[in-house]
C-alpha positions, 0 to 999 in steps of 0.5 A: 549256807544256814546258820542258826545260832540260838544263845541260851544265855540269858543275856546277850552275848557276843560272838563272831562268826569267820567264813572267811575260806567260804570262797564259793559265797558270793554277794550280800546273805540276810540276816533274820534274828529271832528277837523280844525283850525278855526270854521269858516273853511269848505272843498272844493273840492281844501282843501278837509281835512280841516275840518277833522275826528281825531282817537285817541284810549282810554282805 
């Protein structure tokens, strides 16, 4: 399963995703979060990792 969530707000939002009825899933997953300090940030040749994906393991 691929689940994409986008926060279009300028501030952080708390959310919860309930997959308790998805019985076909077992094991671990991975979250890839595109992150930066500001929503207006852009990568440049001088700073190519200003906006970058952060990977987290999920249970």
